[in-house]
C-alpha positions as CSV (number, residue, x, y, z in Angstrom):
1,X,-10.8,-3.2,42.6
2,X,-9.4,0.3,41.8
3,X,-9.8,1.4,38.3
4,X,-5.8,1.8,37.9
5,X,-5.6,-2.2,37.8
6,X,-6.2,-4.8,35.2
7,X,-8.0,-7.5,36.9
8,X,-7.5,-11.2,35.6
9,X,-8.9,-14.1,37.0
10,X,-8.8,-17.9,35.9
11,X,-6.7,-17.4,33.0
12,X,-6.1,-20.8,31.0
13,X,-5.0,-20.0,27.6
14,X,-2.4,-22.4,26.4
15,X,0.2,-23.0,29.2
16,X,-1.4,-20.9,31.7
17,X,-3.1,-22.9,34.7
18,X,-5.8,-21.1,36.0
19,X,-3.8,-17.9,36.7
20,X,-5.3,-14.9,38.6
21,X,-3.3,-11.6,39.1
22,X,-3.8,-7.7,39.0
23,X,-1.4,-5.7,36.9
24,X,-1.3,-1.8,37.3
25,X,-2.1,0.4,34.6
26,X,0.0,3.0,33.0
27,X,3.0,1.5,33.9
28,X,6.0,-0.6,32.3
29,X,5.4,-4.1,33.3
30,X,7.9,-6.9,32.4
31,X,7.0,-10.5,32.2
32,X,9.8,-12.9,32.6
33,X,10.1,-16.6,33.0
34,X,11.3,-19.9,31.6
35,X,10.7,-20.9,28.2
36,X,7.2,-22.3,28.0
37,X,6.0,-20.9,31.1
38,X,3.3,-18.9,29.6
39,X,4.9,-15.5,29.3
40,X,3.4,-14.8,25.6
41,X,0.2,-16.8,26.5
42,X,-0.3,-14.1,29.3
43,X,0.9,-11.1,27.3
44,X,-0.4,-11.7,23.8
45,X,-2.8,-14.5,23.7
46,X,-5.0,-13.3,26.7
47,X,-4.3,-9.6,27.6
48,X,-3.9,-8.3,23.9
49,X,-6.4,-10.9,22.3
50,X,-9.1,-9.8,24.6
51,X,-8.5,-6.1,24.3
52,X,-8.3,-6.5,20.7
53,X,-11.4,-8.6,20.4
54,X,-13.4,-6.0,22.6
55,X,-12.3,-3.0,20.4
56,X,-13.2,-4.9,17.1
57,X,-16.4,-6.0,18.3
58,X,-17.4,-2.1,18.8
59,X,-16.8,-1.7,15.0
60,X,-19.7,-2.1,12.6
61,X,-19.9,-5.6,10.9
62,X,-18.4,-4.1,7.7
63,X,-15.4,-2.5,9.3
64,X,-14.6,-5.8,11.3
65,X,-13.7,-7.6,7.8
66,X,-10.9,-5.6,7.4
67,X,-9.0,-6.4,10.7
68,X,-7.8,-9.7,11.6
69,X,-9.2,-11.0,15.0
70,X,-7.3,-13.4,17.3
71,X,-8.6,-16.6,19.0
72,X,-10.6,-15.7,22.2
73,X,-8.7,-16.3,25.2
74,X,-10.0,-18.7,28.0
75,X,-10.5,-17.0,31.4
76,X,-13.0,-16.4,33.9
77,X,-13.0,-12.5,34.2
78,X,-10.7,-9.6,32.9
79,X,-11.6,-6.1,33.9
80,X,-10.1,-2.7,33.5
81,X,-9.0,-3.5,30.1
82,X,-8.5,-1.0,27.5
83,X,-8.1,-1.5,23.4
84,X,-4.6,-2.9,22.9
85,X,-1.8,-2.8,20.5
86,X,0.9,-5.6,20.3
87,X,4.3,-5.3,18.8
88,X,5.3,-9.1,18.3
89,X,8.7,-10.6,18.1
90,X,9.4,-11.7,14.8
91,X,11.8,-11.7,12.0
92,X,11.0,-8.7,9.6
93,X,12.1,-9.4,6.1
94,X,13.1,-6.9,3.4
95,X,9.7,-6.8,1.7
96,X,9.4,-3.1,0.6
97,X,5.6,-3.5,1.2
98,X,6.5,-4.0,5.0
99,X,6.2,-1.1,7.0
100,X,6.0,-0.2,10.7
101,X,2.0,0.4,10.3
102,X,1.8,-2.9,8.6
103,X,3.9,-4.9,11.0
104,X,2.1,-3.4,14.0
105,X,-1.4,-3.4,12.2
106,X,-1.8,0.0,13.1
107,X,-2.1,0.7,9.2
108,X,-5.4,-1.4,9.3
109,X,-6.9,1.0,12.0
110,X,-5.6,4.1,10.2
111,X,-7.4,3.0,6.9
112,X,-10.5,2.4,8.8
113,X,-10.5,5.5,10.2
114,X,-9.7,7.7,6.9
115,X,-12.3,5.7,5.4
116,X,-15.2,6.5,7.8
117,X,-14.2,10.2,8.9
118,X,-12.2,11.3,5.8
119,X,-13.6,13.8,3.5
120,X,-12.2,13.9,-0.2
121,X,-11.2,16.7,-2.0
122,X,-10.9,17.3,-5.9
123,X,-7.5,16.4,-7.2
124,X,-7.9,18.9,-10.0
125,X,-9.3,22.3,-8.6
126,X,-8.9,21.4,-4.7
127,X,-12.4,21.9,-3.8
128,X,-14.1,19.7,-1.0
129,X,-16.3,17.0,-2.9
130,X,-20.0,17.2,-1.9
131,X,-22.2,14.2,-1.1
132,X,-24.7,13.4,-3.7
133,X,-27.9,10.9,-3.6
134,X,-29.6,9.8,-6.5
135,X,-33.3,10.4,-6.5
136,X,-35.9,8.2,-7.9
137,X,-39.9,8.1,-7.5
138,X,-40.0,10.6,-4.7
139,X,-37.3,8.6,-2.4
140,X,-33.6,8.6,-2.1
141,X,-31.8,5.7,-3.3
142,X,-28.3,4.7,-2.2
143,X,-27.2,3.0,-5.3
144,X,-25.4,5.8,-6.8
145,X,-21.9,4.5,-7.7
146,X,-20.3,7.9,-7.2
147,X,-21.9,9.6,-4.2
148,X,-18.9,12.2,-4.2
149,X,-19.0,15.0,-6.8
150,X,-16.9,18.2,-7.2
151,X,-18.8,21.4,-7.2
152,X,-16.7,23.1,-9.9
153,X,-15.9,20.2,-12.6
154,X,-17.0,17.0,-13.6
155,X,-14.9,14.7,-11.3
156,X,-16.6,12.1,-9.3
157,X,-15.5,9.7,-6.6
158,X,-17.1,6.3,-5.3
159,X,-17.7,5.8,-1.6
160,X,-14.5,5.6,0.5
161,X,-13.4,2.4,1.5
162,X,-10.2,0.9,3.4
163,X,-9.0,-0.3,0.4
164,X,-8.7,3.0,-1.1
165,X,-6.0,4.0,1.4
166,X,-4.0,0.7,0.7
167,X,-0.5,0.9,-1.2
168,X,-1.1,-3.0,-1.6
169,X,-4.3,-2.6,-3.5
170,X,-5.1,-1.7,-7.0
171,X,-7.6,0.9,-5.6
172,X,-5.0,2.8,-3.3
173,X,-1.8,2.2,-4.8
174,X,0.0,4.8,-6.8
175,X,-0.4,4.3,-10.6
176,X,3.4,4.9,-11.4
177,X,4.9,2.9,-8.7
178,X,2.4,0.4,-7.9
179,X,2.5,1.1,-4.1
180,X,6.3,0.6,-3.9
181,X,7.2,3.9,-3.5
182,X,10.2,3.5,-6.1
183,X,10.1,3.1,-9.8
184,X,12.8,1.0,-12.1
185,X,13.8,3.0,-14.9
186,X,16.5,2.9,-17.6
187,X,19.7,5.3,-17.1
188,X,20.3,6.6,-20.6
189,X,24.0,7.0,-19.8
190,X,24.2,3.2,-19.3
191,X,22.2,2.5,-22.4
192,X,23.7,5.1,-25.2
193,X,27.0,5.7,-26.3
194,X,26.6,9.2,-27.6
195,X,29.6,8.9,-29.8
196,X,28.1,6.4,-32.2
197,X,24.9,6.4,-34.3
198,X,22.5,3.6,-34.1
199,X,23.8,1.7,-36.8
200,X,27.2,1.8,-35.4
201,X,26.1,0.3,-32.1
202,X,25.1,3.2,-29.9
203,X,22.8,1.1,-27.9
204,X,25.1,-0.5,-25.5
205,X,23.3,-3.7,-24.5
206,X,22.6,-4.7,-28.2
207,X,26.1,-3.6,-29.6
208,X,27.4,-7.2,-29.7
209,X,23.9,-8.6,-30.8
210,X,25.2,-8.6,-34.6
211,X,21.7,-6.9,-35.8
212,X,21.8,-6.1,-39.3
213,X,20.0,-3.0,-40.9
214,X,17.1,-5.3,-42.1
215,X,16.4,-6.3,-38.5
216,X,13.0,-5.7,-37.1
217,X,14.6,-3.4,-34.3
218,X,16.3,-1.1,-36.9
219,X,13.2,-1.3,-39.0
220,X,11.3,0.2,-36.3
221,X,13.9,2.6,-35.6
222,X,14.1,3.8,-38.9
223,X,10.3,4.4,-39.2
224,X,10.9,6.4,-35.5
225,X,13.2,8.5,-37.1
226,X,11.1,9.3,-40.2
227,X,8.7,10.4,-37.7
228,X,10.9,12.5,-35.6
229,X,13.3,13.7,-38.2
230,X,16.6,11.8,-37.4
231,X,18.7,9.3,-39.2
232,X,20.2,5.9,-37.9
233,X,23.5,7.2,-39.2
234,X,23.5,10.3,-37.3
235,X,25.6,10.1,-34.0
236,X,23.3,10.5,-31.0
237,X,25.1,13.5,-29.6
238,X,23.6,15.4,-32.4
239,X,20.2,14.4,-31.5
240,X,17.9,16.3,-29.6
241,X,16.8,15.5,-26.1
242,X,13.3,14.8,-27.4
243,X,14.7,12.5,-30.3
244,X,16.5,10.5,-27.8
245,X,13.5,10.2,-25.5
246,X,11.6,8.9,-28.3
247,X,14.4,6.0,-28.9
248,X,14.3,5.3,-25.0
249,X,10.5,5.7,-24.3
250,X,9.1,5.2,-27.6
251,X,5.5,6.7,-28.9
252,X,2.1,5.4,-29.8
253,X,3.5,3.4,-32.8
254,X,6.5,2.0,-30.9
255,X,7.1,0.6,-27.3
256,X,10.5,2.1,-27.1
257,X,13.7,0.7,-25.5
258,X,12.4,1.3,-21.8
259,X,9.9,-1.4,-21.6
């Protein structure tokens, strides 16, 4: 059989009844048929499943645990098959953590690639990190928890793993947005009425809360004002940007409104 064909013999996965066929490689092929005739069983559960299985089995045991594997297809022979990628027909939700990479599972392979062949750089001075090894009693040990170190500063990094490149993992997600790519913040223009003082109800969401000057909130704001040099009776328009930011974001002694 020429190498430009995929040879399938005795395919019996799901609805397939001992099917044998030859498919030309490097061409667009459309599989059509009635519902239940075995289209998906041939394309996804046989050809794709076997191509994926052969590729995953070529990886190390450590790398395999990060890639989901389909059930083994039932057939007598498949030849001329290359590693395969499948884009299944499914309903995609509005989850911000779902991307083209995660839906097609290319994301999993990219994380493996970066973890295995990538070389880290220092985020502080931009130098390429050097591999270090811990020595003991005349022989090298691999129990060093930080095998990468910057030659210019004290920055160290643990062994690269696929989870370090995942925005769905605490090890790889952005500290500020948690891997979502966006942050929810308070708009000061919607919170403050700059014409009023704090005692007059300058904090719009609390303007109808009937809070008194002796309430816990105003007690904390008064202490904040003592630290930053403003009064609860001063209109917010007269406060500096730093003073308004302290009211909104707080400091070490007060959590602020933006929590």
